[in-house]
Jmol script that loads the backbone (N, CA, C; Angstrom):
load data "model"
ATOM      1  N   UNK A   1      17.422  -2.977  -4.647  1.00  0.00           N
ATOM      2  CA  UNK A   1      16.428  -2.181  -3.935  1.00  0.00           C
ATOM      3  C   UNK A   1      16.922  -1.864  -2.526  1.00  0.00           C
ATOM      4  N   UNK A   2      16.600  -0.702  -2.079  1.00  0.00           N
ATOM      5  CA  UNK A   2      16.988  -0.258  -0.756  1.00  0.00           C
ATOM      6  C   UNK A   2      16.002  -0.774   0.286  1.00  0.00           C
ATOM      7  N   UNK A   3      16.520  -1.155   1.429  1.00  0.00           N
ATOM      8  CA  UNK A   3      15.658  -1.629   2.507  1.00  0.00           C
ATOM      9  C   UNK A   3      15.359  -0.541   3.514  1.00  0.00           C
ATOM     10  N   UNK A   4      15.867   0.648   3.279  1.00  0.00           N
ATOM     11  CA  UNK A   4      15.635   1.753   4.204  1.00  0.00           C
ATOM     12  C   UNK A   4      14.210   2.253   4.059  1.00  0.00           C
ATOM     13  N   UNK A   5      13.589   2.648   5.178  1.00  0.00           N
ATOM     14  CA  UNK A   5      12.236   3.219   5.069  1.00  0.00           C
ATOM     15  C   UNK A   5      12.294   4.594   4.417  1.00  0.00           C
ATOM     16  N   UNK A   6      11.204   5.021   3.824  1.00  0.00           N
ATOM     17  CA  UNK A   6      11.190   6.361   3.241  1.00  0.00           C
ATOM     18  C   UNK A   6      11.401   7.418   4.321  1.00  0.00           C
ATOM     19  N   UNK A   7      11.846   8.588   3.942  1.00  0.00           N
ATOM     20  CA  UNK A   7      12.045   9.655   4.931  1.00  0.00           C
ATOM     21  C   UNK A   7      10.764   9.967   5.696  1.00  0.00           C
ATOM     22  N   UNK A   8      10.926  10.488   6.882  1.00  0.00           N
ATOM     23  CA  UNK A   8       9.805  10.794   7.754  1.00  0.00           C
ATOM     24  C   UNK A   8       8.778  11.695   7.084  1.00  0.00           C
ATOM     25  N   UNK A   9       9.208  12.653   6.303  1.00  0.00           N
ATOM     26  CA  UNK A   9       8.294  13.566   5.625  1.00  0.00           C
ATOM     27  C   UNK A   9       7.344  12.829   4.699  1.00  0.00           C
ATOM     28  N   UNK A  10       7.851  11.854   3.982  1.00  0.00           N
ATOM     29  CA  UNK A  10       7.009  11.078   3.072  1.00  0.00           C
ATOM     30  C   UNK A  10       5.985  10.252   3.827  1.00  0.00           C
ATOM     31  N   UNK A  11       6.404   9.687   4.934  1.00  0.00           N
ATOM     32  CA  UNK A  11       5.482   8.899   5.751  1.00  0.00           C
ATOM     33  C   UNK A  11       4.360   9.791   6.268  1.00  0.00           C
ATOM     34  N   UNK A  12       4.718  10.973   6.735  1.00  0.00           N
ATOM     35  CA  UNK A  12       3.718  11.901   7.254  1.00  0.00           C
ATOM     36  C   UNK A  12       2.729  12.317   6.166  1.00  0.00           C
ATOM     37  N   UNK A  13       3.229  12.593   4.984  1.00  0.00           N
ATOM     38  CA  UNK A  13       2.350  12.992   3.879  1.00  0.00           C
ATOM     39  C   UNK A  13       1.416  11.844   3.521  1.00  0.00           C
ATOM     40  N   UNK A  14       1.928  10.618   3.520  1.00  0.00           N
ATOM     41  CA  UNK A  14       1.082   9.455   3.232  1.00  0.00           C
ATOM     42  C   UNK A  14      -0.021   9.297   4.281  1.00  0.00           C
ATOM     43  N   UNK A  15       0.349   9.460   5.550  1.00  0.00           N
ATOM     44  CA  UNK A  15      -0.641   9.353   6.624  1.00  0.00           C
ATOM     45  C   UNK A  15      -1.685  10.461   6.515  1.00  0.00           C
ATOM     46  N   UNK A  16      -1.240  11.654   6.171  1.00  0.00           N
ATOM     47  CA  UNK A  16      -2.156  12.779   6.005  1.00  0.00           C
ATOM     48  C   UNK A  16      -3.125  12.520   4.856  1.00  0.00           C
ATOM     49  N   UNK A  17      -2.629  11.984   3.759  1.00  0.00           N
ATOM     50  CA  UNK A  17      -3.487  11.658   2.615  1.00  0.00           C
ATOM     51  C   UNK A  17      -4.516  10.602   3.001  1.00  0.00           C
ATOM     52  N   UNK A  18      -4.095   9.582   3.744  1.00  0.00           N
ATOM     53  CA  UNK A  18      -5.031   8.547   4.190  1.00  0.00           C
ATOM     54  C   UNK A  18      -6.070   9.115   5.149  1.00  0.00           C
ATOM     55  N   UNK A  19      -5.652   9.997   6.037  1.00  0.00           N
ATOM     56  CA  UNK A  19      -6.580  10.617   6.976  1.00  0.00           C
ATOM     57  C   UNK A  19      -7.597  11.472   6.242  1.00  0.00           C
ATOM     58  N   UNK A  20      -7.145  12.165   5.213  1.00  0.00           N
ATOM     59  CA  UNK A  20      -8.052  12.998   4.420  1.00  0.00           C
ATOM     60  C   UNK A  20      -9.113  12.144   3.744  1.00  0.00           C
ATOM     61  N   UNK A  21      -8.735  10.969   3.270  1.00  0.00           N
ATOM     62  CA  UNK A  21      -9.701  10.057   2.653  1.00  0.00           C
ATOM     63  C   UNK A  21     -10.759   9.596   3.651  1.00  0.00           C
ATOM     64  N   UNK A  22     -10.398   9.540   4.919  1.00  0.00           N
ATOM     65  CA  UNK A  22     -11.336   9.109   5.956  1.00  0.00           C
ATOM     66  C   UNK A  22     -12.283  10.220   6.387  1.00  0.00           C
ATOM     67  N   UNK A  23     -12.020  11.444   5.978  1.00  0.00           N
ATOM     68  CA  UNK A  23     -12.807  12.599   6.405  1.00  0.00           C
ATOM     69  C   UNK A  23     -13.533  13.230   5.219  1.00  0.00           C
ATOM     70  N   UNK A  24     -14.244  12.425   4.472  1.00  0.00           N
ATOM     71  CA  UNK A  24     -14.876  12.891   3.238  1.00  0.00           C
ATOM     72  C   UNK A  24     -15.929  13.959   3.499  1.00  0.00           C
ATOM     73  N   UNK A  25     -16.812  13.743   4.443  1.00  0.00           N
ATOM     74  CA  UNK A  25     -17.903  14.694   4.678  1.00  0.00           C
ATOM     75  C   UNK A  25     -17.402  16.067   5.123  1.00  0.00           C
ATOM     76  N   UNK A  26     -16.520  16.144   6.145  1.00  0.00           N
ATOM     77  CA  UNK A  26     -16.007  17.475   6.518  1.00  0.00           C
ATOM     78  C   UNK A  26     -15.202  18.131   5.395  1.00  0.00           C
ATOM     79  N   UNK A  27     -14.457  17.331   4.631  1.00  0.00           N
ATOM     80  CA  UNK A  27     -13.686  17.893   3.512  1.00  0.00           C
ATOM     81  C   UNK A  27     -14.622  18.452   2.455  1.00  0.00           C
ATOM     82  N   UNK A  28     -15.700  17.744   2.183  1.00  0.00           N
ATOM     83  CA  UNK A  28     -16.667  18.200   1.188  1.00  0.00           C
ATOM     84  C   UNK A  28     -17.344  19.492   1.658  1.00  0.00           C
ATOM     85  N   UNK A  29     -17.694  19.556   2.940  1.00  0.00           N
ATOM     86  CA  UNK A  29     -18.334  20.762   3.472  1.00  0.00           C
ATOM     87  C   UNK A  29     -17.387  21.961   3.387  1.00  0.00           C
ATOM     88  N   UNK A  30     -16.119  21.751   3.700  1.00  0.00           N
ATOM     89  CA  UNK A  30     -15.136  22.827   3.633  1.00  0.00           C
ATOM     90  C   UNK A  30     -14.932  23.267   2.182  1.00  0.00           C
ATOM     91  N   UNK A  31     -14.795  22.313   1.283  1.00  0.00           N
ATOM     92  CA  UNK A  31     -14.616  22.630  -0.126  1.00  0.00           C
ATOM     93  C   UNK A  31     -15.806  23.378  -0.699  1.00  0.00           C
ATOM     94  N   UNK A  32     -17.008  22.961  -0.319  1.00  0.00           N
ATOM     95  CA  UNK A  32     -18.222  23.632  -0.783  1.00  0.00           C
ATOM     96  C   UNK A  32     -18.261  25.071  -0.289  1.00  0.00           C
ATOM     97  N   UNK A  33     -17.890  25.280   0.962  1.00  0.00           N
ATOM     98  CA  UNK A  33     -17.869  26.631   1.526  1.00  0.00           C
ATOM     99  C   UNK A  33     -16.883  27.512   0.762  1.00  0.00           C
ATOM    100  N   UNK A  34     -15.709  26.986   0.484  1.00  0.00           N
ATOM    101  CA  UNK A  34     -14.706  27.756  -0.263  1.00  0.00           C
ATOM    102  C   UNK A  34     -15.225  28.093  -1.657  1.00  0.00           C
ATOM    103  N   UNK A  35     -15.817  27.108  -2.332  1.00  0.00           N
ATOM    104  CA  UNK A  35     -16.335  27.347  -3.682  1.00  0.00           C
ATOM    105  C   UNK A  35     -17.443  28.398  -3.700  1.00  0.00           C
ATOM    106  N   UNK A  36     -18.287  28.387  -2.675  1.00  0.00           N
ATOM    107  CA  UNK A  36     -19.390  29.342  -2.630  1.00  0.00           C
ATOM    108  C   UNK A  36     -18.924  30.760  -2.349  1.00  0.00           C
ATOM    109  N   UNK A  37     -17.779  30.892  -1.717  1.00  0.00           N
ATOM    110  CA  UNK A  37     -17.357  32.243  -1.327  1.00  0.00           C
ATOM    111  C   UNK A  37     -15.994  32.643  -1.890  1.00  0.00           C
ATOM    112  N   UNK A  38     -15.501  31.938  -2.902  1.00  0.00           N
ATOM    113  CA  UNK A  38     -14.147  32.229  -3.373  1.00  0.00           C
ATOM    114  C   UNK A  38     -14.007  33.600  -4.027  1.00  0.00           C
ATOM    115  N   UNK A  39     -15.079  34.135  -4.587  1.00  0.00           N
ATOM    116  CA  UNK A  39     -14.984  35.460  -5.205  1.00  0.00           C
ATOM    117  C   UNK A  39     -14.959  36.574  -4.167  1.00  0.00           C
ATOM    118  N   UNK A  40     -15.562  36.312  -3.039  1.00  0.00           N
ATOM    119  CA  UNK A  40     -15.647  37.315  -1.985  1.00  0.00           C
ATOM    120  C   UNK A  40     -15.121  36.722  -0.671  1.00  0.00           C
ATOM    121  N   UNK A  41     -13.996  36.020  -0.758  1.00  0.00           N
ATOM    122  CA  UNK A  41     -13.461  35.329   0.409  1.00  0.00           C
ATOM    123  C   UNK A  41     -12.880  36.335   1.404  1.00  0.00           C
ATOM    124  N   UNK A  42     -13.025  36.014   2.655  1.00  0.00           N
ATOM    125  CA  UNK A  42     -12.440  36.832   3.712  1.00  0.00           C
ATOM    126  C   UNK A  42     -11.868  35.894   4.771  1.00  0.00           C
ATOM    127  N   UNK A  43     -11.016  36.441   5.596  1.00  0.00           N
ATOM    128  CA  UNK A  43     -10.420  35.638   6.650  1.00  0.00           C
ATOM    129  C   UNK A  43     -11.529  35.049   7.519  1.00  0.00           C
ATOM    130  N   UNK A  44     -11.402  33.810   7.871  1.00  0.00           N
ATOM    131  CA  UNK A  44     -12.364  33.088   8.711  1.00  0.00           C
ATOM    132  C   UNK A  44     -13.722  32.896   8.040  1.00  0.00           C
ATOM    133  N   UNK A  45     -13.771  32.978   6.718  1.00  0.00           N
ATOM    134  CA  UNK A  45     -15.041  32.798   6.012  1.00  0.00           C
ATOM    135  C   UNK A  45     -15.585  31.386   6.212  1.00  0.00           C
ATOM    136  N   UNK A  46     -14.715  30.393   6.251  1.00  0.00           N
ATOM    137  CA  UNK A  46     -15.138  28.992   6.391  1.00  0.00           C
ATOM    138  C   UNK A  46     -14.491  28.363   7.620  1.00  0.00           C
ATOM    139  N   UNK A  47     -14.335  29.146   8.663  1.00  0.00           N
ATOM    140  CA  UNK A  47     -13.628  28.682   9.856  1.00  0.00           C
ATOM    141  C   UNK A  47     -14.335  27.492  10.516  1.00  0.00           C
ATOM    142  N   UNK A  48     -15.646  27.490  10.528  1.00  0.00           N
ATOM    143  CA  UNK A  48     -16.392  26.382  11.142  1.00  0.00           C
ATOM    144  C   UNK A  48     -16.139  25.074  10.387  1.00  0.00           C
ATOM    145  N   UNK A  49     -16.233  25.124   9.069  1.00  0.00           N
ATOM    146  CA  UNK A  49     -16.033  23.943   8.240  1.00  0.00           C
ATOM    147  C   UNK A  49     -14.586  23.452   8.322  1.00  0.00           C
ATOM    148  N   UNK A  50     -13.646  24.392   8.316  1.00  0.00           N
ATOM    149  CA  UNK A  50     -12.246  24.005   8.423  1.00  0.00           C
ATOM    150  C   UNK A  50     -11.965  23.359   9.774  1.00  0.00           C
ATOM    151  N   UNK A  51     -12.555  23.919  10.827  1.00  0.00           N
ATOM    152  CA  UNK A  51     -12.370  23.361  12.170  1.00  0.00           C
ATOM    153  C   UNK A  51     -12.856  21.923  12.257  1.00  0.00           C
ATOM    154  N   UNK A  52     -13.994  21.633  11.655  1.00  0.00           N
ATOM    155  CA  UNK A  52     -14.520  20.266  11.658  1.00  0.00           C
ATOM    156  C   UNK A  52     -13.611  19.326  10.876  1.00  0.00           C
ATOM    157  N   UNK A  53     -13.125  19.794   9.728  1.00  0.00           N
ATOM    158  CA  UNK A  53     -12.218  18.991   8.924  1.00  0.00           C
ATOM    159  C   UNK A  53     -10.913  18.731   9.681  1.00  0.00           C
ATOM    160  N   UNK A  54     -10.386  19.759  10.303  1.00  0.00           N
ATOM    161  CA  UNK A  54      -9.140  19.630  11.064  1.00  0.00           C
ATOM    162  C   UNK A  54      -9.291  18.636  12.211  1.00  0.00           C
ATOM    163  N   UNK A  55     -10.390  18.724  12.955  1.00  0.00           N
ATOM    164  CA  UNK A  55     -10.622  17.791  14.058  1.00  0.00           C
ATOM    165  C   UNK A  55     -10.728  16.355  13.561  1.00  0.00           C
ATOM    166  N   UNK A  56     -11.376  16.170  12.434  1.00  0.00           N
ATOM    167  CA  UNK A  56     -11.502  14.837  11.864  1.00  0.00           C
ATOM    168  C   UNK A  56     -10.129  14.275  11.500  1.00  0.00           C
ATOM    169  N   UNK A  57      -9.329  15.053  10.803  1.00  0.00           N
ATOM    170  CA  UNK A  57      -7.999  14.593  10.391  1.00  0.00           C
ATOM    171  C   UNK A  57      -7.136  14.312  11.622  1.00  0.00           C
ATOM    172  N   UNK A  58      -7.187  15.184  12.617  1.00  0.00           N
ATOM    173  CA  UNK A  58      -6.407  14.965  13.830  1.00  0.00           C
ATOM    174  C   UNK A  58      -6.845  13.686  14.535  1.00  0.00           C
ATOM    175  N   UNK A  59      -8.151  13.428  14.552  1.00  0.00           N
ATOM    176  CA  UNK A  59      -8.653  12.217  15.186  1.00  0.00           C
ATOM    177  C   UNK A  59      -8.189  10.964  14.470  1.00  0.00           C
ATOM    178  N   UNK A  60      -8.206  10.993  13.155  1.00  0.00           N
ATOM    179  CA  UNK A  60      -7.764   9.828  12.379  1.00  0.00           C
ATOM    180  C   UNK A  60      -6.264   9.612  12.556  1.00  0.00           C
ATOM    181  N   UNK A  61      -5.501  10.694  12.546  1.00  0.00           N
ATOM    182  CA  UNK A  61      -4.046  10.579  12.669  1.00  0.00           C
ATOM    183  C   UNK A  61      -3.598  10.403  14.116  1.00  0.00           C
ATOM    184  N   UNK A  62      -4.512  10.634  15.053  1.00  0.00           N
ATOM    185  CA  UNK A  62      -4.189  10.574  16.486  1.00  0.00           C
ATOM    186  C   UNK A  62      -3.015  11.500  16.813  1.00  0.00           C
ATOM    187  N   UNK A  63      -3.118  12.705  16.249  1.00  0.00           N
ATOM    188  CA  UNK A  63      -2.057  13.699  16.410  1.00  0.00           C
ATOM    189  C   UNK A  63      -2.677  15.087  16.374  1.00  0.00           C
ATOM    190  N   UNK A  64      -2.179  15.973  17.214  1.00  0.00           N
ATOM    191  CA  UNK A  64      -2.644  17.363  17.199  1.00  0.00           C
ATOM    192  C   UNK A  64      -1.501  18.269  16.817  1.00  0.00           C
ATOM    193  N   UNK A  65      -1.805  19.267  16.014  1.00  0.00           N
ATOM    194  CA  UNK A  65      -0.819  20.273  15.633  1.00  0.00           C
ATOM    195  C   UNK A  65      -1.510  21.557  15.340  1.00  0.00           C
TER     196      UNK A  65
END
end "model"
wireframe off; spacefill off
backbone 0.3
color backbone group
């Protein structure tokens, strides 16, 4: 077995997945918005919900991008 840590990309994806699990309510609100408007979707249709989800994930990860 290798003792090297996984590549940085894998670590980031793992952290992102964990952060997403911590943001269930904003993720659910964003997903619901997308489902309700997917037939007639337009740019910024769910911008409010996405913004809340993004802030939650950034807060959990303690990182902004």
